[in-house]
C-alpha positions in Angstrom: -48.7 52.4 20.7 -47.1 55.9 20.5 -45.7 57.6 17.4 -42.9 60.2 16.9 -40.9 61.7 14.1 -37.1 61.5 13.4 -35.6 65.0 13.7 -31.9 64.1 13.0 -29.7 61.1 12.2 -25.9 61.2 13.0 -24.4 57.8 12.4 -25.9 55.5 15.0 -27.4 58.4 17.1 -31.0 59.3 16.3 -33.1 62.2 17.7 -36.8 61.6 17.8 -39.5 64.2 18.5 -42.7 63.3 20.4 -45.5 65.8 20.9 -46.6 64.4 24.3 -45.4 61.9 26.9 -41.7 61.3 26.2 -40.7 57.6 26.3 -38.5 56.7 29.3 -34.8 55.9 29.2 -34.1 52.3 27.9 -37.4 52.3 26.0 -37.1 50.7 22.5 -38.3 52.6 19.4 -38.9 51.0 16.0 -38.4 52.7 12.6 -37.7 52.0 8.9 -39.9 50.7 6.1 -40.8 47.5 8.0 -39.9 48.7 11.5 -36.7 46.7 11.2 -34.4 49.4 12.8 -34.4 49.3 16.6 -33.4 52.4 18.6 -32.8 52.4 22.4 -33.5 55.7 24.2 -30.4 56.8 26.2 -31.4 60.4 27.2 -34.2 63.0 27.0 -32.8 66.2 25.4 -35.8 68.5 26.2 -39.5 68.3 26.8 -40.2 67.1 23.2 -37.0 65.2 22.0 -35.3 62.0 23.0 -31.9 60.8 21.9 -31.2 57.2 21.2 -28.6 54.8 19.8 -29.5 52.4 17.0 -28.9 48.8 17.7 -28.6 47.9 14.0 -27.4 49.8 10.9 -29.2 53.1 10.2 -29.0 52.8 6.4 -32.3 54.1 5.0 -33.3 56.3 7.9 -34.1 60.0 7.1 -35.6 63.0 8.8 -39.3 63.1 9.0 -39.7 59.3 9.1 -42.2 57.9 11.6 -41.1 56.1 14.7 -43.4 53.9 16.9 -43.0 52.5 20.4 -45.1 50.4 22.8 -43.0 51.8 25.7 -41.3 48.4 26.4 -37.6 47.6 26.8 -35.4 45.3 24.9 -36.3 41.7 25.6 -34.8 38.2 24.9 -36.2 34.7 25.1 -35.5 32.6 28.2 -36.2 28.9 29.0 -35.0 25.4 28.3 -36.0 25.7 24.6 -33.1 28.1 23.9 -30.5 25.4 24.8 -28.4 24.4 21.8 -29.3 27.6 19.8 -27.3 30.7 18.7 -28.8 34.2 19.1 -28.2 37.9 18.3 -28.7 40.8 20.7 -32.5 40.9 19.9 -33.0 37.2 20.7 -33.4 36.2 17.1 -31.9 32.8 16.1 -28.9 33.1 13.7 -28.1 29.4 13.3 -30.3 28.9 10.2 -32.5 26.4 12.0 -36.3 26.6 12.5 -37.4 29.7 14.5 -38.0 29.4 18.2 -41.5 28.6 19.5 -43.1 31.4 21.5 -42.1 31.4 25.1 -41.2 33.7 28.0 -39.4 37.0 27.2 -37.4 39.0 29.8 -36.0 42.5 29.8 -32.3 42.7 29.4 -32.0 45.4 32.1 -32.3 43.6 35.4 -31.0 44.6 38.9 -28.2 42.5 40.6 -29.3 40.0 43.2 -29.6 41.7 46.7 -27.0 40.9 49.3 -29.5 38.9 51.4 -29.8 36.3 48.6 -26.1 35.9 47.9 -24.2 32.8 49.2 -21.3 33.6 51.5 -19.3 30.3 51.2 -16.3 30.0 49.0 -15.9 26.9 46.8 -13.2 26.1 44.2 -14.3 25.6 40.6 -12.1 22.9 38.9 -11.3 23.2 35.2 -9.1 20.2 34.5 -6.3 22.6 33.4 -3.2 21.9 35.5 -1.7 25.5 35.6 -5.0 27.0 36.6 -6.1 24.5 39.2 -2.7 24.4 40.9 -1.7 28.0 41.0 -4.8 30.1 40.1 -7.8 28.3 41.4 -11.1 29.7 40.2 -14.1 30.5 42.5 -17.5 28.9 42.0 -19.9 31.9 41.4 -16.9 34.2 40.9 -15.4 36.1 38.0 -12.0 35.2 36.5 -10.2 37.3 33.8 -8.0 36.1 31.0 -5.6 39.0 30.4 -3.5 39.1 27.2 -2.8 40.9 24.0 -3.8 39.7 20.5 -2.9 36.1 19.5 -1.7 34.7 22.9 -4.6 32.1 23.2 -7.4 33.7 25.2 -10.2 32.2 22.9 -8.5 28.8 22.8 -8.3 28.7 26.6 -12.0 29.7 26.9 -13.0 27.0 24.4 -11.0 24.4 26.3 -12.8 25.3 29.6 -16.1 24.7 27.8 -14.9 21.3 26.5 -13.9 20.3 30.0 -16.9 21.7 31.9 -19.9 20.9 29.7 -19.0 17.2 29.5 -18.5 16.8 33.3 -21.0 19.3 34.7 -24.7 19.1 34.8 -25.0 22.9 34.5 -25.4 25.2 31.5 -22.7 26.9 29.5 -23.3 30.2 27.9 -20.9 31.8 25.4 -21.2 35.5 24.9 -19.2 36.9 22.0 -18.8 40.7 22.3 -17.1 42.4 19.3 -15.2 39.4 18.2 -14.6 37.8 14.8 -17.4 36.1 13.0 -15.0 33.3 12.1 -14.5 32.4 15.8 -18.2 32.2 16.4 -18.7 29.8 13.4 -15.7 27.6 14.5 -16.9 27.4 18.1 -20.5 26.5 17.0 -19.3 23.7 14.7 -16.7 22.4 17.2 -19.3 22.2 20.0 -21.8 20.5 17.6 -19.2 17.8 16.6 -18.3 17.2 20.2 -22.0 16.7 21.1 -21.8 19.5 23.7 -24.3 21.9 22.1 -27.4 20.5 23.9 -26.3 22.2 27.2 -25.1 25.4 25.6 -26.4 28.8 24.5 -24.4 31.1 22.3 -25.1 34.8 21.8 -23.1 37.1 19.6 -22.7 40.8 18.9 -19.9 40.6 16.3 -17.3 43.3 15.5 -19.1 44.3 12.3 -22.3 45.2 14.2 -23.0 48.8 15.4 -21.7 49.8 18.9 -25.2 49.8 20.3 -25.6 46.0 19.7 -22.1 45.2 21.1 -22.9 47.3 24.1 -26.1 45.4 25.0 -25.3 41.8 24.1 -23.6 41.2 27.5 -26.8 42.3 29.3 -28.9 39.9 27.0 -26.5 37.0 27.8 -26.8 37.6 31.5 -30.6 37.7 31.4 -30.6 34.2 29.8 -28.1 33.0 32.4 -30.1 34.4 35.3 -33.1 32.4 34.3 -31.2 29.1 34.6 -29.8 30.1 37.9 -32.9 31.5 39.5 -35.7 29.5 38.0 -34.1 26.2 37.0 -31.7 26.3 40.0 -28.8 25.2 37.8 -25.2 26.3 37.8 -24.2 28.4 34.8 -20.7 28.8 33.3 -20.7 32.2 31.5 -17.8 32.8 29.1 -17.4 36.3 27.8 -15.1 37.0 24.8 -14.1 39.8 25.1 -15.0 42.2 28.0 -12.7 44.9 26.6 -14.9 45.1 23.5 -17.9 45.9 25.8 -15.9 48.8 27.3 -14.9 49.8 23.7 -18.5 49.8 22.5 -19.4 52.0 25.5 -16.6 54.3 24.5 -18.0 54.6 21.0 -21.6 55.1 22.2 -20.3 57.8 24.7 -18.5 59.6 21.9 -21.5 59.5 19.6 -23.7 60.9 22.4 -21.3 63.8 22.7 -20.0 63.1 26.2 -16.6 64.5 27.3 -14.0 61.7 27.3 -11.8 60.9 30.3 -8.3 59.5 30.4 -7.0 57.8 27.2 -10.4 58.5 25.5 -12.5 56.2 27.6 -16.0 57.2 28.5 -16.5 59.0 31.9 -19.1 56.4 33.0 -16.9 53.4 32.3 -16.7 52.2 35.9 -20.5 52.4 36.3 -21.3 50.6 33.1 -18.9 47.8 33.8 -20.2 47.4 37.4 -23.9 47.2 36.1 -22.8 44.2 34.1 -20.4 42.5 36.5 -22.5 42.8 39.7 -25.2 40.6 38.1 -22.8 37.7 38.0 -23.2 36.2 41.5 -23.5 33.0 43.6 -26.9 33.0 45.2 -28.9 30.5 47.3 -30.4 28.9 44.2 -27.3 28.5 42.0 -24.2 30.2 40.7 -23.1 32.0 37.6 -19.4 31.5 37.3 -17.9 33.8 34.7 -14.6 33.5 32.8 -13.9 36.6 30.8 -11.2 37.3 28.2 -9.7 40.7 28.6 -7.8 42.2 25.7 -4.9 44.4 26.9 -4.2 47.3 24.6 -0.4 47.3 23.8 0.1 44.6 26.5 -0.2 47.5 29.1 -1.7 46.2 32.4 -2.0 49.8 33.6 -4.6 50.7 30.9 -7.8 52.0 32.5 -9.9 49.2 30.9 -7.7 46.6 32.5 -7.5 48.4 35.9 -11.3 48.7 36.1 -11.8 45.1 35.2 -9.3 43.8 37.7 -11.3 45.3 40.6 -14.3 42.9 39.9 -12.3 39.7 39.6 -11.6 36.9 42.1 -8.9 35.4 39.8 -6.6 37.0 37.2 -4.9 34.8 34.6 -2.3 36.7 32.7 -1.2 35.3 29.3 2.4 35.9 28.2 3.5 36.5 24.7 7.0 35.3 25.7 5.6 32.0 26.9 3.6 31.6 23.7 6.8 32.2 21.6 8.5 29.4 23.6 5.7 27.0 22.8 4.6 26.7 26.4 0.8 26.4 26.1 -1.3 27.5 27.8 0.9 30.6 27.8 0.1 31.6 31.4 2.5 33.8 33.2 2.4 31.9 36.5 4.0 34.7 38.5 1.8 37.5 37.3 -1.4 35.4 37.7 -3.1 35.3 41.1 -6.3 34.2 42.8 -8.1 35.3 45.9 -8.9 31.6 46.5 -5.2 30.8 47.3 -5.6 30.7 51.1 -5.2 27.7 53.4 -8.8 28.1 54.6 -10.2 27.5 51.2 -7.9 25.2 49.2 -6.3 23.5 52.2 -2.8 23.9 53.8 -1.1 21.2 51.7 -2.2 22.7 48.4 -1.4 26.3 49.6 2.1 25.3 50.7 2.8 23.5 47.4 1.6 26.5 45.4 3.9 28.8 47.4 6.8 26.5 46.9 6.2 26.4 43.1 6.0 30.2 42.9 9.2 30.5 45.0 11.0 28.1 42.7 9.8 29.9 39.5 10.7 33.3 41.0 14.3 32.1 41.8 14.6 30.8 38.3 13.5 34.2 36.9 16.2 35.9 38.9 18.9 33.4 37.7 18.0 33.8 34.0 20.2 36.9 33.5 23.3 35.0 35.0 22.5 32.0 32.8 22.3 34.1 29.6 25.6 35.9 30.3 27.8 33.2 32.0 26.0 29.9 31.3 24.8 27.2 33.7 28.3 26.2 34.6 28.8 29.3 36.8 25.8 28.5 39.0 26.2 26.8 42.4 24.9 23.2 42.8 21.9 24.5 44.7 21.0 27.0 42.0 21.3 24.4 39.3 18.8 22.2 41.1 16.4 25.1 41.4 16.7 25.8 37.6 16.2 22.1 36.8 13.0 21.9 39.0 11.6 25.2 37.6 12.1 24.1 33.9 10.5 20.7 34.5 7.5 22.3 36.3 7.1 24.9 33.5 6.9 22.0 31.0 4.8 19.8 33.2 2.2 22.7 33.5 1.8 22.7 29.7 -1.1 20.6 28.5 -2.6 19.4 25.1 -6.1 20.8 24.5 -9.1 19.2 22.9 -9.7 22.6 21.2 -6.3 22.3 19.3 -6.4 18.6 18.4 -7.0 19.4 14.7 -3.9 21.6 14.6 -1.4 19.8 16.8 -2.5 16.2 16.3 -2.1 15.6 20.0 -5.2 14.3 21.9 -6.5 16.7 24.5 -6.2 15.8 28.2 -8.1 16.8 31.3 -6.1 16.3 34.5 -7.8 16.0 38.0 -6.5 18.5 40.6 -5.0 15.7 42.8 -2.9 14.3 40.0 -1.6 17.8 39.1 -0.6 18.4 42.7 1.0 15.0 42.9 3.1 15.6 39.8 4.3 19.1 41.0 5.2 17.7 44.4 7.2 14.8 42.9 9.2 17.1 40.6 10.0 19.4 43.6 11.2 16.3 45.5 13.7 15.7 42.6 12.1 12.3 41.8 12.5 13.0 38.0 15.8 14.9 38.0 17.4 12.3 35.7 14.6 12.6 33.1 15.0 15.0 30.1 12.9 18.2 30.2 11.2 17.1 27.0 9.6 14.2 28.8 7.4 16.6 30.7 6.3 18.7 27.7 2.6 18.3 26.7 1.7 15.4 29.0 -1.3 14.8 31.3 -0.4 13.1 34.6 3.2 12.9 35.7 3.3 9.1 35.1 3.2 9.8 31.3 6.8 11.1 31.6 7.8 7.4 32.2 6.0 6.1 29.2 8.0 4.2 26.5 7.9 7.1 24.0 9.9 9.2 26.5 12.1 6.3 27.5 13.4 6.1 24.0 15.1 9.4 24.6 18.6 9.1 26.0 19.1 9.6 29.7 22.3 10.7 31.5 24.7 7.8 31.5 23.2 6.1 28.4 25.4 5.4 25.4 24.1 6.0 21.9 24.8 3.7 19.0 25.7 5.4 15.8 25.5 3.2 12.7 28.3 4.3 10.3 26.7 6.1 7.3 27.4 4.5 4.0 29.7 6.7 1.9 28.4 8.1 -1.3 30.0 7.3 -4.6 33.4 8.8 -4.9 33.6 9.6 -1.2 36.2 8.1 1.2 35.0 5.7 3.8 35.2 7.3 7.2 36.8 5.7 10.2 34.2 4.3 12.6 33.3 6.6 15.6 35.0 5.4 18.8 33.0 5.1 22.1 34.8 8.2 23.5 33.6 10.3 20.6 29.9 9.5 21.2 28.0 12.6 22.3 25.4 12.0 25.0 22.6 14.5 25.3 22.4 15.0 29.1 
């Protein structure tokens, strides 16, 4: 054990003086009345002083206080006994249950797997969500990003993927909350507990009320836990990160506190390196795969923001969420034309799936071009061919909506998981004009395409149907109206 003295405290930045043998970078120091304040060394100022960032609040710290260190790095527990539990960045349980029994601890700073151990085959990772599986297939062992501004449904989509995957996959799910709301963590924990899915899950949180040091390191802690299951247990891991932008934001705060010169738009000059250190540890190796799905907050919905641009470069699939789609009630609010995946090639998903996805994109792109004409002149001015394109596109848009288990309590509609083959079959049949006489509403919030033919939708009038209007009884003192003739009946086509 080595001892030092605090020489200055500026917010979360603490300078500590040691007379001999300065601690190395990433070493953890302990201070406070009961050594409850943890400081991680980030730089060595001179031959006697190190500068570190506190991972918890520095209230009560003062100059001259004693600091001790055993020259170890930050560690977290790993093993099967952590399944079903909720942790903070230090590996302490925060679910108010009995403390963990002693087990193996691992350092949060680990190198990425070498290229010789990485798998080279590409496999599709099915989610059960139609819009993703058909047009933006995810890669097993890859990284997918959910891009969107505030309130467009990133967290709900992540929660739904957990629902779908934990129940049908023998792997492990990890949820890492970086700088998000405490309410979301509490709701997710209770939802998973009620659904009986907690036994194969680990949750770790660095919430938005915690200091930047904790938010900056919680991603590394989650990856250390996930790497254990991949490398030692040889199990596949689904790692969900909400929100990777908050990791970059925490790094920006740490950088500013450390006195580094900011780069463009105030981001830290080392943003690319810090993000790569985290992302490169997510890999598909010979023993198993860590598949990561990351929510990415887009500041002011600007996809050219440096945080979004740097994150894009690490991803194998980008799912862009649209505020316009959300306002129209088309959930999941995925912008199908702006979203893309590197897996969409004939060699990986097959020629039939590839051709269908290109046909869907073409139809949606043509509809997008025709929207201006429709808004100015109306559908009547379109050619017969263009009207068919618009009808197909609008039905496909509605067919690719889906009720989620995560929103059952709000919408009252039971969540549905749709196999890839059923989703492809539905899209193909719509493009073949098999359902052109069905109303668009029949395709909204359904699972497989056959649900469009179910009785609840058959009750709605189809073209050519007549509608019976029972004459309304006149109120007292009101003249009795003449019955409506057959010609005056309005049919909703």
